[in-house]
C-alpha atoms as one frame of an Amber mdcrd trajectory, in Angstrom:
protein
 102.700 151.747 106.282 103.421 154.901 103.928 101.514 158.013 103.173 101.208
 158.752  99.149  99.002 161.934  99.583  96.192 159.734  99.038  97.873 158.570
  95.330  97.630 154.442  96.704  95.786 152.890  98.762  96.187 153.437 103.675
  96.548 149.937 105.152  97.436 150.549 109.005  97.553 146.915 110.006 100.658
 145.828 111.657 101.694 142.380 110.884 105.009 142.365 112.740 106.496 143.106
 116.116 107.860 146.435 114.442 106.331 150.065 112.069 108.244 150.916 109.385
 106.875 154.111 108.608 107.337 156.015 104.130 106.767 159.528 105.006 106.237
 160.726 100.971 103.796 163.748 101.814 100.629 164.937 102.503  98.878 166.503
  99.686 101.316 166.118  97.067 103.841 162.717  96.554 107.493 164.157  97.559
 107.567 167.609  97.304 104.812 168.980 100.907 105.653 169.268 104.465 104.052
 167.664 107.177 102.068 170.255 109.030 102.058 170.566 113.508  98.996 168.197
 113.380  99.646 165.697 110.244 103.283 164.973 112.242 100.880 165.687 116.279
  98.866 162.940 114.438 102.313 160.618 113.600 103.660 160.841 117.269 100.780
 159.796 119.125 100.241 156.416 116.432 104.114 155.868 116.959 104.087 156.471
 120.662 101.285 154.199 120.465 103.056 151.323 118.345 105.846 151.758 121.933
 104.125 151.928 124.259 102.554 148.461 122.630 106.352 147.458 122.314 106.605
 147.902 118.955 110.249 149.251 117.224 109.051 151.883 114.992 110.701 153.418
 111.887 109.639 156.505 110.403 110.882 157.889 106.923 110.343 160.630 105.270
 110.717 160.655 101.596 109.024 163.767 100.839 112.753 165.464  99.764 111.480
 167.091  96.571 111.716 171.255  98.655 113.516 169.718 101.013 111.295 168.878
 104.018 111.869 165.567 104.993 115.069 166.319 107.301 113.185 169.460 109.081
 109.735 167.443 109.846 112.224 164.612 110.454 113.557 166.816 113.555 109.919
 168.396 114.281 108.281 164.740 114.669 111.672 163.733 117.337 110.587 166.620
 119.318 107.359 165.156 119.367 108.621 161.401 120.710 110.477 163.135 123.524
């Protein structure tokens, strides 16, 4: 799955025993950070996938303004 700030269609169909998510920014591709509410929504999805027995890998590529490492840490805090 990929979040591309609406530039490309979003499809959420899990077809494997793992989920790979690429987060490129919610409003501006590669250049916008995630709000608390947006990270909460991703954390809820990730939690659901993990409870279903799937490994989940998340890659942040919204790094034009150095949001990626901070968003990753904030998401990790939500997931425990």
